[in-house]
N, C-alpha and C positions, 0 to 999 in steps of 0.2 A: 503494499500499501505506500500511495508517494506520499510522502510529509507535509504537514499544514506550512511547513515555511518555504517547500518548492512551490506549493501553487501561490502563496503571497510572493514570491519573486516573480513567476513567471506574470501576472496579473501585474505587479509594477512593470515591470518592461514592455509589456504589451500598451500601458498607459503613454509610459516615455515614446516610444515611438512613436504613436500617435500625437503627440506634443510636439516631441520634433519635426514631424511633418508639418504642421500648421493645420492636421486634421480636428484638432478640437477647438479651433478657434470659433466655429459657427454656435457652439454649444456655449462657448465662454460669453461671448455676445447675446445670445439670446435674452431677451427680456422675460421667457417665461422658463427658465432652467433655473431651478432653483438655487437658494444661495451659499447652499453647502456644497452640491456639484460644482457650482462654478467658481468657488474657491479650490475645491480641488483640481479642478482644468489648470488652473493659474499655476499652483502646484507642482504641477506635473511638466509643465514647461520650464521652470525655473532653470534658468542657465543656460538654456537652449537656443540654437540658432533658428529661429523659427523663420522659414521662405518668406517671402511674400507673398507668393501666390501658393497656398495649400496644395499639397502633393497626396492627394486622396488614395489613390491609385498604387502609389508607390508604399506607403505606409498600410495597408491593408495587405500586401504582396509581402511586406516584410513581418508581418505577425505571423502569416501562414494562412495554410488551405482554408480551415475554419471559417477565418476575416475575409476571405477572398472571395468567399459566397456570399457572404453581408454585402460588399460591395458590389457581386454581380446585381443583386437584387434593386442596392437603390439608383444602381445606375440607369433603370427603367422609370425612375420618379424624381422627373426634374422639377416639378412641381412640390415635391419634399424636400431637395438639398440643394434646387436650384441648376441652370444650365450648365455652368462652367462645373460644377462638381460631380455632374450626370455625366457630361462630354470626357472628365477624365477618368470616371471610373470607366466607362467603356472598354476601357484599355484591358480593363483583367476577363474580359469576356473571351478573349483569346490570342491578346498581344503580351504575354509573359514571356519570359525569358525561356527558352526551350533547353531541356536535356542535351548534351553531346550525343550525335547519331550514334556513336559506339556504344552509349550505355544502354541506350533504346535496343540496338540491335542486339546487343546479348540478354537482355532481357525479353525479346522477344525470340530468340535461340533456345534459353532456359523454359521458357513458359512451352512453345511447340513442341521440344523434344526432336526436332527434325531440321533438316539443312532448308532454310529460309527459298532457297535455289528450287526445290520442288514445289512452294507453294505459290512464289511470286517471280514474276520473271524481272520485275522492276519495285525499286521502294525508291521513291525522293527522298533522301538525304535532310533536305531541308522541309522542314516540319509545316504544312498550311496553316497549324492553329497550337496554340500549348495554351492550357488552362492549368487550374487548380490540381485537377486530379491527373491526367492525363494529357500528354500529345498526340496529334493525328497526322499521318503522312500517307501523302498519296500514292498507289501504286496500283501497277497492272498484275491481274492474277496469271498463273500457266495458261489457262483457257482464254486469256485476250480480253477478259473485261475490268475497265475502270474501276477502282475501290478506294475506298476511305481504313484506314487502317489505327485503330484508336490502340495506346499501349497506355497502359498504369507506369504513372510515375513512379520509377523506385523510390523508397524509405517513405511513401506517403500515408501508408496504413499506420505507418510509427508515429508519422508528425498528427494524424486525425488522432489517434488513441491519447497523446497525451495531452492535444487541448482539449478533449472532450471530458478528460479525467481531472482537468481545472475546473472547468464549466460547473462540472456537477459538484467540486467539493464546492465551489463560491457560490452556487444555487443552494446549498444546504447552509450554509452560513446566513445567506438572505434571507431564507426562511425563518429562522432562527430567531431575527431581529423584530420581527415583527408581524402582527393579524394579517395586515394588507400584503405582504409578501407570503403569507402562508396560502391564502385566497388566490395568487396569481399561478401557485405550483409552480413554481421555475425549475423544481429537480424533475418531475412528471415530465416537462417541457423539452428538459434536456436528455432525459432517456428518450425522449420521441425521434429528437434528432439525432441521437445515436443509431437507431433503428435502421434510419433513413440513410445515414452515411457508411453503415455493414452492406447495406442494398448496392449502396452507388459503387461501391469500391469492387464488387464482382460483378464481372464483363459478362458472365454467363446471365445472369439475372437480368442486366440489361437490356440483352440480344433478345432473352422471355420475354421483357417488356416492349420492346418494338414490335415483334410478332405480336403479340397478343393485341395490342393498340391500334396495328393496320385492320386485322380483322375488323373490331368496332368502327373503324372508322372508315370502312366501304361505304357507308350511306354518304358520307362527306366525301366525293371524289374530288374536290378542290383540295385536299388538306392531305397531306399527300406524308407518308411513311416510308421509308426508302429499307429496301428487302437485307436479310441478313443473310452474310455469307458463314454460315454453322460450321464444313468443313474448315474453315480458318480462322477461328475464334476457339477462344479458352477463356479462362476467370481473368487472364491478367492480358488479355489481347482480345479486340474485337473488330473483326471486319463487316462490312458495310457497303451496300451500295453509295458509289460517289453522285452528289448531287452538284450540278451546274446550274447554280442561281444565285440573285442577289440579295444578300442580308438585308433583313428588314431595318437595320440600322442605320443604312447608306440610302438616307432619303433623294441625295441630288441624281445617284445612279438610279434607283426607281424611278423617280420624275423624267427622267431624261431617257431611259429607255420605256417610258409609257403606258406604264402602268396604271392600275384604275386605284390609287391607294385608299378612298373611303370603301371601295368594295375588297381589297386585301382586310381592313380594317373587321367590316363585318363577316367575312370569311372565319378570323381570328375567332372573333367571339362566339359566333354559331359551333365554330367547332369544339372550342372548350366546352359550352354547355352542353354539347352530345355527349363527349368524355364524362364530366362532371355528372349530369344529371339521369341522362338516360342511359349510361351505359355503365356508369360506376366509377370509370378506373379513367385515370387521368394523366397528362405529361405533367408536370409538376415545376419544369424548369424551361417554363417558354420563355426567355429573355430573347433581347436582339440579335444575340449571336447564335444561339439555335434554331431560328427562322429563317428561310430563304424565300423568295421570289422566283415561282417560275413560269415561263411562257404562257399563255391564258388565263393569266391572274391568280394563279396557285399559289399554293403556300405549302413549304417543307418543311417537315421538323427532324430534329437531328437530336442527341445527347440525351438518352432514355432511364439515366441514372436513377433520377427520381422519380418516382410515380406515386401518384395516389388512390385510392381504393376507399369507396364507402357505399354501405349497403343499401338496399334496397328503402327499406324505415329513414335513414336518415335523407337520401336522395329526395324521398316525397318530402320530408319536412322543407328540406331547402329549395325544393321547387315551390313549395307554397309560400314560405316565406319571400322570396323573390318576386314571386306574382302581386302576394300584397302589398308589398315596396310598391311595387309598378302602379299598382291600381290604388293604391291609397288605403287598402282594409287593411290598418294596422291593428285592428281588433283581433283579426284573426291571426294575425305576424305576433302578436302577444300570446295569444292561446298556445299556439305552435309551442315558443319558449317555456311553457308553463308546462305542457304536454311532454315533452321532452327533458322534462326537468334540468333546465339550463337555470331557471329562476326559481328559488325558494318557494315552496307552498303557502308559507306564510303573509308572502308580498300581494300585492292586489292586481289582478290581471286588468283593470280598466286603468289603474296610476300607468302601469309599464306601458301601455297602448299610448297613454298621451305621452309619455317621456320619449316614445320611439316618433311619435308626430312632430314632435319638436326636432329631430334629426333630420326625417325623410323631407317634409312639405316644401323647406326653402331650397331642397335642393329638385325636387321634380321637375323636368321640362327645360331643364338646364344642360347645353352642353359641358365637358366636362374642364375647358378650360376658364370657365363661368363658376365651378364650385370651389369653396374654399376647403380642403381635404383634409389643412389641420385643423381647421374649428370642426369640421367633422369628427376627426378622430379624438378630438378631445370631449366632446359631445359625447361620444359614445363610449369612453373609459369613464365618463361619468355617469350614465346609466350602468355599468357593471359593477362601480363603486355602490352606487346608491340601492341597486337590489340583491346585492350582497351574491352576483353572478362569478363562480369559481371558472377559470380558465380552461376551454376546453382542448386538453392536447392533440384530440384527434380529428378536431377540425383547421388548426392550426396549418397545414402544408396544403389544404383546401383556400383558407384564406390567403396564405402568402401568396398563391397561384393568380388567385381572381386580382390581386393585386398588380402582379406581373402583365397580366393580361391586360386589364387598363391602361398601366402604363406602354405597353407597347401598340395597343389600339390606338392611344392619343396621340403619338408620335407618329401614326400613320395618318390620324385622321382628326384635328382638334378641336374641329365642331362637334362630334360623333358625340349620341347622346345616348350613352350604354343604357338606358332603362329602352329607349324605342328599340334598341337592334336585341335588347332581350325578349322583349315583350313577346312577339309572333313564338320563337320557340319555346319557353315557358309554358304559354298558354295552349297550344297545340300538343305538348308533351303531358300536361297535366288533365287536357283533354281525352286523351287516347287511355293514360294510364286510370285515373279516377273516376272516368267518366262513369253510367250506371252500369253499362254491360261490363265494364272492366272491374267495378266493384263487386258485381254479383258473383262475377266467376271465380276473382280471388276471393268471398267469403265462401264460396260453396268448396272450394280446395283447402282452405285452409281449417274450415271445420273439420272438416274429412279427416284431415292431417292428425287435428287437433284430437278428435275422440280414438283415434288407433293408437295416440301416444302419450295419453293427458298425464300418466304422471311421471312420464319422461322431461314435457315440457315445464311442467310445473319444479321439479326439481333445477332444469334450467335457467328456468327465470330467477329461482332464488338466489344460483350461484353468480349468474352473471348483471342480473341487475336488481341488488338490496334495494336500490332507492328509485322513485318513480321517474321514468325519463328513458330517452335513448343512450344516454354516454354509458360506452363500455366500462367494462370491469378496470381500475388502475391496475398495472403493472407492479411487481415488487420492486421495490426500492431497495438497493443495498445500503447497509449502516454507512455513515461518515461521522466521524467526531466532528462536535462543533467547537470553536476555540471557544472556552471562556475565560477571560481575563480580569482581575480587579477595576474596579471604579477608576476614572478619571480619566488622563488623556490618554493612555495607553487600548483600555477599549475603545475607547471615541475614534482611535486612529482606525483601529483594525476593524470597526464596524463602518465606516465610512467607505474604508476600501473593499471592502466585503459586498455592500450593496451597488458601488459601483458597478464591479466586472461582472456581479450578480445579473445586473441589468444588460450590461454587454451580453455575458455568455445567453440570455433569453434570447436578445435580438439574433445573436448567431444564428439560435435553433430555430429560427423562424424561416432564415433564409438560406 
């Protein structure tokens, strides 16, 4: 078990890196930043040569792969971090320093266990992309096909393991500080992030995810999933069909090529809704670097390491919540939150509906560019506090992806109204899945299955859903020693450090 002093040292080092690159300047100058946090950022930059222009990408890259994941998500949200910061963070998508080809070649040889000449007639030594976990080389197979070969960066597994271990430690310290921190459940959030990461580091799992997503997206021919070359894929190497397209991050190139940008934005939103609501299996890393425009105004996606899955009941709730917000039926949205167990039963449904109305009404009918995302998030966080809503880690991946999709769609069409773009699909899905015929068929099937296995059903409900609602059972968490230091400045210093980096760890987990 890693010593507490090691975790503290890592956290202090990460904070110092951020400060040295000027990445904490925005937090320090923001009038909404708590005074204690503002003082801490000043301490972090004490004595450092802070650049005139913040180097956000360099800071996240210097910290490591987990921080890079955070930066990739922030690059899709210029409305939150500003145009300059978002543009700089785009370098994290695929412009990181590559690993020397000799190292990559050795890793491929070890993974395949056979000479590379038997699999590829040519592999370009200069990578076409270098990201936080892997880098990609263009190649030609022995049978003449153009492919992309994705190779896991040597040592990245150990880097992630160390970072996640420290995030877990910081989250445990944070939970011990206050009831508010306990409500946010940062430890469970970090454990959920850990599971996502382990999946992303296994390329056979990624290949299987791409194959499954391709089957589900046959109903959306304008959203393309490249084919997997299973014979040339292992746990640490994945070979996939080469995509010739223009990245959605390159808006000038898209305009010059004559693409229909509003059409691309609508295609992206519709594809995500089909994945999340209709199929319950969605690409959870849809930033601009992973999306390409193809001839015919189609979109191709790559990088299937992070995928989300939602069961049918959660999808029904999601669809009803979205449709309720679209149509202004806040009472139904409130009822769904109570039915799912997201809001404790001692609160009033009508009061919660009124709180939702206060957030939703000012945004209805507005294009994204006219919305105050910061004000909306502040209002939503106030609701969660006022109504004692615990964080739902099983929905964090969906929330993160929705933020990404919104950011990419807005970059293509700043005037897009996400409510209007989503409404036809959500309405039709609800009509098809929750209409009278579907409800009768579902009820007959469910009743028959319940009668044949009623005892088992009752036991499963008691074991997996001890409280009302749809939140799944929480996973077991390992014991982490919480630092106990006597009163005075020593405890205050450790508490502030743990709180700050615990929040940072939670941010990393949702990105």
